[in-house]
C-alpha positions as CSV (number, residue, x, y, z in Angstrom):
1,M,0.0,0.0,0.0
2,I,1.2,3.5,-0.8
3,K,0.5,5.9,2.1
4,L,0.6,9.7,2.3
5,A,3.3,11.7,4.1
6,T,4.3,15.3,4.4
7,M,7.6,17.0,4.8
8,S,8.0,19.5,7.6
9,S,8.9,22.0,4.7
10,V,5.2,22.3,4.0
11,C,4.6,23.7,7.6
12,P,7.9,24.9,8.9
13,D,6.4,27.2,11.6
14,W,4.2,24.5,13.1
15,S,5.2,22.6,16.3
16,L,5.1,18.8,16.3
17,D,1.8,18.9,18.0
18,Q,0.3,21.2,15.3
19,I,1.7,18.9,12.6
20,I,0.2,15.8,14.2
21,A,-3.2,17.5,14.4
22,A,-3.1,18.5,10.8
23,M,-1.9,15.0,9.7
24,K,-5.0,13.6,11.4
25,R,-7.3,16.1,9.9
26,H,-6.2,15.3,6.4
27,G,-5.3,11.6,6.5
28,Y,-1.5,11.7,6.5
29,Q,0.2,8.8,8.1
30,G,3.9,9.8,7.7
31,L,6.0,12.7,8.7
32,E,9.3,13.5,6.9
33,P,11.2,16.1,9.0
34,R,13.6,18.3,7.0
35,V,16.5,18.8,9.3
36,E,19.0,21.7,9.1
37,W,16.4,24.4,8.2
38,G,15.2,25.4,11.7
39,H,11.7,24.1,11.5
40,A,9.5,24.5,14.5
41,C,9.0,20.8,15.0
42,A,12.6,20.8,16.2
43,I,13.5,17.3,15.0
44,E,17.3,17.7,14.6
45,A,20.5,15.7,15.3
46,D,21.1,17.6,18.6
47,L,18.1,16.1,20.3
48,S,18.9,14.4,23.5
49,A,18.3,10.7,24.0
50,A,15.3,11.5,26.2
51,Q,13.8,13.9,23.7
52,R,14.2,11.3,21.0
53,Q,12.3,8.7,23.0
54,V,9.5,11.2,23.8
55,I,9.0,11.9,20.1
56,K,9.2,8.3,19.1
57,K,6.5,7.4,21.7
58,R,4.3,10.4,20.8
59,M,4.3,9.3,17.1
60,S,3.7,5.7,18.0
61,D,0.8,6.6,20.3
62,E,-0.8,8.6,17.5
63,E,-0.2,5.6,15.1
64,L,1.9,7.8,12.8
65,D,5.3,7.2,11.4
66,I,8.4,9.3,11.0
67,C,8.9,7.8,7.6
68,C,12.1,9.5,6.4
69,I,14.5,12.1,7.6
70,A,15.3,14.6,4.8
71,T,18.9,15.8,5.1
72,G,21.0,18.1,2.9
73,V,23.9,15.6,2.8
74,R,25.6,15.8,-0.6
75,M,27.8,12.7,-1.2
76,A,29.3,13.8,-4.5
77,A,30.6,17.2,-3.1
78,P,33.9,17.6,-5.0
79,D,35.8,19.2,-2.1
80,A,37.1,16.4,0.0
81,E,36.9,18.4,3.3
82,E,33.3,19.3,2.6
83,R,32.4,15.7,1.7
84,T,34.0,14.5,4.9
85,A,31.8,16.9,6.8
86,H,28.7,15.5,5.0
87,I,29.7,11.9,5.9
88,A,30.0,12.9,9.6
89,D,26.6,14.6,9.4
90,L,25.1,11.5,7.8
91,K,26.5,9.3,10.6
92,A,24.8,11.5,13.1
93,Y,21.5,11.4,11.2
94,I,21.7,7.6,11.0
95,D,21.8,7.5,14.7
96,L,18.9,10.0,14.9
97,A,16.8,7.9,12.6
98,G,17.6,4.7,14.4
99,D,16.6,6.2,17.7
100,L,13.3,7.6,16.3
101,G,12.4,4.3,14.6
102,C,12.7,5.9,11.2
103,P,13.6,3.5,8.4
104,Y,15.0,6.0,5.8
105,I,17.3,9.0,5.3
106,R,17.2,11.2,2.3
107,T,20.5,12.3,0.8
108,F,21.6,14.1,-2.3
109,G,24.4,13.4,-4.7
110,G,24.8,17.2,-5.2
111,Q,26.9,19.0,-7.7
112,R,29.4,16.7,-9.4
113,D,33.0,17.5,-10.2
114,T,32.6,19.0,-13.7
115,A,36.2,18.1,-14.5
116,A,35.6,14.4,-13.8
117,T,33.9,11.8,-16.0
118,L,30.6,10.5,-14.9
119,Q,32.1,7.1,-14.0
120,A,34.7,8.9,-11.8
121,A,31.9,10.8,-10.1
122,V,30.0,7.5,-9.5
123,D,33.1,5.9,-8.1
124,Y,33.7,8.8,-5.7
125,T,30.1,8.9,-4.6
126,V,30.0,5.2,-4.0
127,E,33.2,5.4,-1.9
128,G,31.5,8.0,0.3
129,Y,28.3,5.9,0.8
130,M,30.4,2.8,1.7
131,Q,31.7,4.7,4.7
132,V,28.2,4.7,6.3
133,V,26.1,1.8,5.0
134,D,27.3,-0.7,7.6
135,Q,26.4,1.7,10.4
136,A,23.0,2.2,8.7
137,Q,22.4,-1.5,8.5
138,S,23.3,-1.9,12.2
139,R,20.7,0.7,13.1
140,G,18.0,-0.6,10.8
141,V,18.2,2.4,8.6
142,T,18.4,2.6,4.8
143,V,20.1,5.6,3.1
144,L,18.4,6.9,0.0
145,L,19.9,8.8,-2.9
146,E,17.4,11.1,-4.4
147,T,16.9,11.9,-8.1
148,H,17.9,15.5,-7.7
149,D,20.4,18.2,-8.8
150,D,23.2,16.7,-10.9
151,W,21.7,13.2,-10.3
152,C,18.2,13.7,-11.9
153,H,18.8,11.1,-14.6
154,S,17.8,7.7,-13.5
155,A,20.8,5.9,-15.0
156,S,23.4,7.8,-12.9
157,V,21.4,7.2,-9.7
158,R,21.1,3.5,-10.4
159,A,24.8,3.3,-11.3
160,V,25.7,4.5,-7.7
161,V,23.3,2.1,-6.0
162,E,24.2,-0.9,-8.2
163,Q,27.9,-0.3,-7.8
164,A,27.6,0.0,-4.0
165,G,25.7,-3.3,-4.0
166,H,24.6,-2.8,-0.4
167,P,20.9,-3.3,0.7
168,N,21.1,-0.2,2.9
169,L,21.6,2.2,0.0
170,Q,18.5,2.6,-2.2
171,V,16.6,5.3,-4.1
172,L,14.2,8.1,-3.4
173,W,12.4,8.7,-6.6
174,D,11.3,12.4,-7.0
175,F,8.9,12.2,-9.9
176,M,9.4,15.9,-10.8
177,H,13.1,15.8,-11.3
178,T,13.3,12.7,-13.6
179,Q,10.5,14.2,-15.7
180,R,12.4,17.5,-15.9
181,M,15.1,15.5,-17.7
182,L,12.4,14.4,-20.2
183,E,12.3,10.9,-18.9
184,K,8.9,9.2,-19.2
185,P,7.7,7.7,-15.9
186,E,7.7,4.2,-17.6
187,E,11.4,4.7,-18.5
188,S,12.4,5.9,-15.0
189,F,10.5,3.0,-13.5
190,Q,12.3,0.5,-15.6
191,V,15.6,1.8,-14.3
192,L,14.8,2.7,-10.7
193,G,11.6,0.8,-9.8
194,S,13.2,-2.1,-8.0
195,Y,15.4,0.2,-5.9
196,T,12.8,2.8,-5.0
197,R,11.9,2.9,-1.3
198,H,10.4,6.4,-0.9
199,T,8.9,9.1,-3.2
200,H,8.5,12.8,-3.3
201,A,5.4,14.7,-4.5
202,H,5.3,18.2,-5.9
203,D,3.5,19.2,-9.1
204,G,4.4,22.3,-11.1
205,S,4.2,24.3,-14.3
206,Y,6.6,26.3,-16.3
207,I,6.1,30.1,-15.8
208,D,8.5,32.4,-17.6
209,G,10.8,29.5,-18.2
210,K,10.9,28.4,-14.5
211,L,9.2,25.4,-13.0
212,V,7.0,26.7,-10.3
213,V,5.5,24.3,-7.7
214,G,1.7,24.3,-7.4
215,A,-1.4,22.2,-6.7
216,L,-1.3,18.4,-7.3
217,G,-3.0,17.6,-10.6
218,A,-2.8,21.2,-11.9
219,G,0.7,21.0,-13.3
220,I,2.7,19.0,-15.9
221,I,4.2,16.4,-13.6
222,D,2.7,13.0,-13.9
223,H,2.2,11.4,-10.5
224,A,-0.4,8.9,-11.4
225,V,1.6,6.7,-13.7
226,P,4.7,6.3,-11.5
227,L,2.4,5.5,-8.5
228,Q,0.5,3.0,-10.5
229,L,3.7,1.3,-11.7
230,L,5.1,1.2,-8.2
231,S,1.9,-0.1,-6.8
232,E,1.7,-2.9,-9.4
233,A,5.2,-3.9,-8.5
234,G,4.4,-4.2,-4.8
235,F,5.8,-1.0,-3.5
236,V,5.0,-0.4,0.1
237,G,5.9,3.1,1.2
238,Y,5.1,6.8,1.2
239,F,4.1,9.5,-1.3
240,S,5.6,12.5,0.6
241,V,4.5,16.0,-0.1
242,E,7.5,18.3,-0.7
243,V,6.1,21.8,-1.1
244,I,8.8,24.1,0.4
245,H,7.9,27.1,2.5
246,A,10.6,29.2,4.2
247,P,10.1,29.6,7.9
248,G,8.4,32.9,8.7
249,S,7.1,33.3,5.1
250,E,3.5,33.9,4.1
251,H,2.1,30.5,3.0
252,D,-0.9,28.3,3.4
253,A,0.3,25.0,4.9
254,E,-3.2,23.9,5.7
255,G,-4.4,24.5,2.2
256,V,-1.4,22.6,0.7
257,L,-2.0,19.6,3.0
258,A,-5.7,19.5,2.2
259,Q,-5.2,19.8,-1.6
260,Y,-2.4,17.2,-1.9
261,A,-4.5,14.8,0.2
262,E,-7.4,15.3,-2.1
263,G,-5.3,14.9,-5.2
264,F,-3.6,11.8,-3.8
265,N,-7.0,10.2,-3.0
266,K,-8.2,10.9,-6.5
267,I,-5.1,9.1,-7.9
268,R,-5.6,6.2,-5.6
269,G,-9.3,5.9,-6.6
270,E,-8.6,6.2,-10.3
271,Y,-5.3,4.4,-10.7
272,L,-4.5,2.3,-7.6
273,G,-7.9,0.8,-6.7
274,G,-7.1,1.4,-3.1
275,E,-8.6,3.0,0.0
276,S,-8.5,6.8,0.4
277,A,-5.8,8.3,2.6
278,T,-8.4,9.2,5.2
279,S,-10.1,5.7,5.4
């Protein structure tokens, strides 16, 4: 079954209590905290052991999941010192995820070394991930490489995961970014489907040459076909809403959560033959 989640980026000014209440109002079952951005839910790597246990119990008592921790780790960062810092951060996030009972961590490849071949960039990125995957396995956490930035093409993401050959390095398929590369969902699925463990949702349309995020179903990004393909392949995971609002900005978090839940339920009814998110 594919379930509905939201990133804290949708509602950066809400406390965890406010997020939980909104999740229940709109049928969300998973929360994906975006660390490093100062969100009011305050789920960060500096939480004490006691604070982690309180959050874990609260979510469990509400029958909700912390389904993924979204980080800004960039494993292909060309500068060795910067990459070392990202690896250290990722190790801390693995422990955070393990303590919270969260199965996945989102990472980026990030900008590649433009002077290197793609194969060299893959080798370098794999070498970085191999420094953390055993720790991840010991904590029951899987690290995910997102289709994003210089790694939007499915083939390059699959190359990293295949070359690493470790069960605790898999894929986060962001439908928007592969389609921005003019990949059809069927093509991306053929390459990434068996490695996909989590997905991101944000529709959008081109306005003055820029892809602007908007309501689910109102833009040009096809979410129905990839969800259908994943569902038919037995995918069990989350469709996580990634509509980014800056803390303190004017935005309608409630409206976004309501509209994306409605859009997701429509997709489920028409393409997945499943229950609605609120049932």
